[in-house]
N, C-alpha and C positions, 0 to 999 in steps of 0.2 A: 617800633611804633606801628608800622603798617600791619605787622602780624597780629598785634593785640587788637587793633581796630577790626581786622577781619574776623577774629575769634568772637568779639562781642557782637558784631553784626550777624554772624551765623547763629549765635545763641539766641538773639532776639528773634531772628527769622524762624528758628526752630520752635520757639515758644508760641509764635503766632500760628504756625502750622499745626503743632501738636497741642491744640486746645481741647478742653473736655467736650464731650458730646452735649452736655447740658447748656453750654454757652452758645445757644442758638436762638434765633427768633421763633417764638411760639406761634403756631398757626392752628387755630381750632375752628371747626365748621360744625354747624348743627345738623347737617344731613350727610349721609354716608356717600363715599365716592362710587362711581359705576364699577361694574365687574371688569375683570381683566379680559381684554379681547383675545381672540384666537388668532395666532400668527406663527409663522415659521421663522426659525433663527437663520439669519444670513451667514454665509461662510466667513470664517476668520480671514481678514485681509492679509495678515502677515504675522510672523513670529513675534511674541512679546505682548500681543494684544489680549485683553481680558474682557469677558462678557459682563455688561451691566444691564440688567433687564429693565424694560419699560415700566412706568408707573404713572398714576394720576396725581397731578399737582393742582394747587389752588391759585387762582388769580383774583385777588381782592378788588382789582379795578373793575372787573366785569361780573364779579360774584358768580364764578363758574369754574368747574374743573376743566383741566386741559391735559392731554396725553403727552408725556415725554417719551419719545421713541427709545426702545432698547438699542444699544450700540456696542461696538467693540472699541475699547479705549486702552491706552497705555497706562500702566501703573506709575504713580509718581516716583516710587522707589522699589528696588528689588525686595522681594519677600513680603510685600503688602498684598492683602486680599480685600475685596470689595464687599461691604455690607449694604444691601439695597435699602432704599427708602420705603417707609410703610406708614399706614394710618392705624391709629388705635383709639378706642373709646376711653375718654378721660374727662371726668368732672362735667358730665352732661354734654359732651361734644366729642367730635372726632379730631384728635390731635395728630399733626404731621410730624414724623420723625425722619429727618433727612439722612441720606446715606453717607458713608464715610469709609476711609481706608484704614486698616489696622493689620497687625501681625496675624490675627485670627478673625474669623467671621463672627460677628455678634448676632444679637437677636433682631429679626426683622418681621416679628409678628406671627411667625408660623405660616406665612403666606406662601403658597406654591406658585412661584414665578416660572418654574420649569427650567430646563436646560442647565441642570446642576443645582439650582436653588429650589429644593423640594420642601422648604419650610424651616429646616435647621441645617446650618453649615452650608458647604459648597462642595459638590462632588464632580464638578466639570473639569478640574485640573488641580495641580499642586506645584509648589516650588521645589526644585532639586538642584543644589549647587549653583545657585544664581540663574538658573534657566527655568522657565515655566513650561511644564509638561501638560498636554491636553488629553483628556479622556474622550476618545472618539466615540465611545458608546453613548455619550450624553450630549456632546457638543458637535457642531458642524464644522469640521476641519478638513481641508484638502491635503491629503497625505503626500501628494506629489510635490507640493511646495513646502509643507511644514512636516519635518521628520520627527521632532521631539513630541511623540504621542505615545499613549498606552491605551489599553482597553480593559475596563473593569465594569462588568455588567451587574455585579452584585449591588451596586449603588442605585440601580434603576428602581424607581418607585412608581407604582401604577397611579397615573394621574387621575385624580377625582374629577367628576363632572362639575363640582362646586368651584367656581372661579371667583370667589369673593376676594376683594382687594383690601380688606380691613380686618382688624382684630378687635373682638369684643363688641358690645352693643347688640342691637337687634339684627340677627342673622349673621353676625360676625364669627370669625374663627376663634375657637376656644383653645388657645395654646399659650403656654407660659415659657419664660426663658429658663434655660438650664443654668446650673451654677457657673459653667464656663462662659456662657453668653452674658450672664450678669456681670462677671468679672471684666469681660471685654467692654461692656457698656460703660463701666466706670473708669476705664483706662483712657489715656490720651489718644486722640485720633487725628488722622490727616484728612482735611476736608476734601470735597470733590475737586477733581482737576479742572484746569481752566477750560479745556475742551468740553468737559461734562456740563459746566455752567453755561457755556456758549450754546450747547445743544438744548438746554432747558429754556434759555432766553429766546432762542429762535422759535421753539415750539410755542412759547407763550405769546409771541407777537403775531402768530399766524392764526386767524379765526377758525381755520379748518380743523385744528386740533382740539377745539373746545367740545365738551360733551354735548352741549345743546345743539351743536352743528352736525357732528358725526354720529350722534345717538349711540355712543359707546363703541363705534366701529371706525377707528381712524384710518385714513387713506395711507398714512405712513406709520406703520406699527413698529418697524425696526429698520436700522441702517447698518451698513458695514463700517462706517466711520462717523464720528460725531458731526452733526450739522449738515450732512449730505442728504438732503431730502428729495433729490432728483437723481435719476440714473438707473442703471441696471441693478445696483446693489440695494435698492429700496424695496422693502417688503410691505405689502398692504395687509391689513387684517382680513382674515377669511370671514369672520363673523364676530358679532358682539358676544361677550361672555354670558350675558343675560339681557333680557329686555330692559331698556333704559326708561326709568320713570322719574322725571324731575319733580322736585317738591312743588306742592300747590301754591304755597306762599313762603316768602323769604323775608328775613329782617333786613335792616339797612346794611348789616355787615355780611350778608349772605347766609345767615343761619335760618333754619326753618322753625317757626313757632309751633309749639305743641301744647294743647290744653291739658291741665292736670287737675284732678279732683279727688276728694276722699282720702283714704288711708294710704293709697299708693303714692300720691303726691307727697305726703308727709314723710313716708319711708324714703322716697327718693331724695327729698331734701336732706334728711339726716345722713343718708349715705354720702351725698355730695359734700355735706359739711365735714364728715369724717375724712373723706378723700382730700378735701381742701386743706384740713388741718395737717394731715400726713404730708401733703405736698409742701406746705409751709415749713414744717420741721425739716424735711429734706433740703429745702432751699436754704434754710438758715444754716444747717450743717455744711452745705456746699459753699455758702458764703463765708463761713468761718475758715473752711479749708482754703478758699480762694484768698481771704485776707492773709492767712499765714503764708501762703505761697508768695503773695505780693510783698509782704514784709521781708521774707527771705530774699526775694528778688531785689528789693531795694537795698538790703545790706550788701548783696553781691554787687549791685550796681555802684554803691558807694566805694567799695573796695576797688572795683574796676576803675572808677573815676580817679581815686588817689594814685593808683598805679599808672593811669594814663597821664596824670599831671607830672609825676616823676619822670615818666618816659618823655614827656614833652620838654621838660627842662634839659634832660640829657640830649635830646634831639636838637634843641636850640644851641647848646654848647657845641655839639658836633657840627652844626650848620655854620657857626662862627668860625671854627677852625677850618672848615672847608672853604669858606669865603676868603680867609687870609691866605690859605694855600693857593687858592685860585688867583688871587692878586699877584702873589709871587710868581706863579706860573706865567701870568700874562706879561709881567715885566721881563722875565727871562725870554719869553717868546718874542717880545719887541726887539731886545738886544740881538737875539739870534737872527731876527729878520733883517736888521740893519747889516749885520755881518754878511749875511747871505747875499744881500743886494750888492755890497762892495765886491764880494767874491764873484758874483755873477757878471758885474761890469768888466772886471779884469778878464774873466774867462771869455766874455764876448769879444773883447779886443784880440785876445790870443786866437780865438776861433777865426776872426776876420783875417788876420795875418796868415794863418794856416790855410784858409780858403784861397787867398790870393796865390800863395806858393803852389797849392795844389792845382789851381787853374792853369798856371804857367806850365807845370809839369804835364798836365793833360794836353795842352796845345802841342808841346814837343812830341808827346807820345802819339798824338793824332797824325802829325806830319810823318813820323817814322812809320806809322801804320799804313799811311797812304802809299809811301814809297815801296814798302814791303808788299802791299796788295798789288801794285803795278807789276813788280817782278813776278809775283806768283801767277798773275793773269797770263803774262807772256809764257811762263813755263807750262802753265796749264794748256794754252793753245798749242804749243809745240808737242806736248804729250798727247793731246787729243788727235793731232794730225797723224802722229806715229801709230797711235792705237787704231785709228780708222784704216790706215794702210794694212796693218796686221789683221784687222777684222775682215777686210776685203779678201786678203789671201786665204785666210782660214775659211771664209764662206765659199770661195771658189773650190778649195780642196774638198770641203764637205759636199758640195754639189756633185763633183766628179765621183766621189765615193758613193754617194746616194744613187747616181745613175748606174754605176757598176753593180751595186747591190740590187737595184730594180731589175737589171738584165738577168742576174743570177736567179733572182726569185721567179721571174717569168719562165726561165728555162725549167726550173724545178717544178713549177706549177704545171707546165706542159707535160713533163714526164709523169707527174702524179696523175694528171688527167688520163694519160694513155694507159697507165697501169690500172687505173680505176675502171676504164672502159673494158680492158681485157678481163678484169675480174668480174665485171657485170655480165660480159658475154659468157664466161665460164659458168657463172651462177645460173644464168638463164638456161644454158644447155642442160645443166644438172637438173633444174626444175622441170624441163620438158621430159627428160628421162624418167624422173620420179613420177610425173603425171602419167606417162605411158604405162609404167609399171602398175600404178594404182588402177588405171582403167582395165588393164589385162586381169589384174587380180579381182577386180569387181566383176568382170565378165565371168571368170571361172567360178567365183562364189555364187553368181546368179544361176549359172548352169547347174552347179551342184544342188542349189536350192530347188530348181525346177525338177531335177531327177528325184530328189528326196520327196518333193510334193507329189509327183506322179506315183512313186512307190507307196506313199502313205495313202493316196486315193484308192489305188488298187487294193491295198490291204483292207481299207475301210469298206470297199464294195464287197470283198470276199466275206468279211465279217458280217455285213448286212445280209448277204444271201444266206449264209449259214444260220443267222438268227431267224430269217424268214422260214427256212426249212424246218428248223426246230419248232417254230410257231405252228406251221402246218401239221407237223407230226403230233404236236400236243393237241391240236384241234381234232385231228382224226381220232386220236385216243379218247378224247372227251366225247366225240360223237358215238364211238363204239360203246363206251361206258354207258352213255345215255340210252342207246338202243337196248343193251343188256338190261338196264334198269327197267325200261319200259316192258320188255318181255317178261321179266320177273314179276313186275306189277300185274301184267295181264294174266300170267299163270296163277298168281295169288288170287286175283279176282275170280278166275274160273273155278279154282278150288273152293273158294268161299261160296260161290253159287251152288256148286255140287253139294257141298255140305248142307247148305240151307235146304236144297231140294230133298235131300235125304231126310232131313229132320221133318220136313212137312209130309213126306210120303209115308213114313213109319206110322204115325198115329192114324192116318186114313186107312191104311191096310188093316190095322187092328180093328177098326170100327166096322168094316164091311163083313157080311156073312159069307162063309165059304160055299161055293156052288157045288152041285152034285156031279159036275163034270170031273173027269179024271185030271189028276194033276199033271201039269206039263213041266218041262224042264225050265228052270228059271231063265236060262239063256234064251228060250224061245218066247218068253212073255213079251208082249208088245210094249213098247214104251209109252208111258202116259204123257198126255200133253201138259206142258207147264202152264200154270196159272199166271 
């Protein structure tokens, strides 16, 4: 019976958790949410945590958007992945689509949340044999504490400057769901975990997270754990994704009124009507599916109830038989208790008698022990006296023996000292002899060195004198050579002069007329003066 109740409770709990994504409260706002702020991802606190990016949510009580910080959160079950929340243009307003857990990542409007959520799917990690592996090329993971990591840089997408936080509408992202994302959207999902809901409610209750207060730049943009808005693990936004421009006027429910005119307003109305009709058809189909599921569930519940009733009857019968058996056991226990009481009383009497006898025996034994102790004490005293006398004798003998040994050792020490003194005297004599020999050898070596130095000095003096003689001879030879050269030069100069005189004298002699005088011998001609 208990097993059946557990199974039914688990089934109902699973149906509550795995509800369709459409079974949610619809939130629609007439003006777009602010841009995504610029912030850094905090480090993963521990193994098993998964990243859920931050997003803008709506507070209908204050008619304002508020920021839900990104955080690391544990998955409700192994193998589940997180699909982030997103805003999309639908039927003249921006509709909120809450995030959910599923076996695959669904469509989240093509919004680039970063850190693995680039618009489609999730590249920040994957499940492998019940463990979640982190892609350290995309996510902030401390590899010294978390070892189940890998690196895949092919999934890195160049982040665009556009940080729009909604799909469709004016200035929104123009992305559509893939077939796989469409299938995941219509499958059963697991809603956000309790800590994620707590993270959102805490942000909603704090006015600092509202867009009108922080102007699109929240002081707490991301945290290491849900709900921890203080401490070192808190990351503030570096800047707003875009300048924040709140609407000029709002309706009572927070929507912004927009004037419409001409053909554009009619076209917009037709388009809204078509979208509304399509949505109604989809809702009707979804309602039919839900009705069928509820009928099937009711049938299953009826079968379970009938089975439960049968099991209850069987359990009641079993309970009756157990009660009868319990009564029989209690009666038997009473009888056995009475018997045990009688046996205990008899045993107590026997024990008392035995205790008395034992006490008497103990007294006798104590008396015998006292007598024996006295005898033993007397024997011990006599033995101690004898042992003391023997010890005194032995001590006296030891003293005598020690005195003899001391005398012998003193004599030996004296002999050793004498021998040591004689040896020292002999060593000193030998040392003196060796020192005298060394001194004599040193003197001899010094004399030899002096003789050699004198011989070397004489040899050097003789060599110097010979060198001086050779120098003088060379100088004399050089002087003679110079004198000869001078003589030769003078002779050459005299010859040159004579030759010049002759050259000058010849043309003059030719020019002069010969006199009528008789010719004289050339040797007798007087010498002409030089010019």
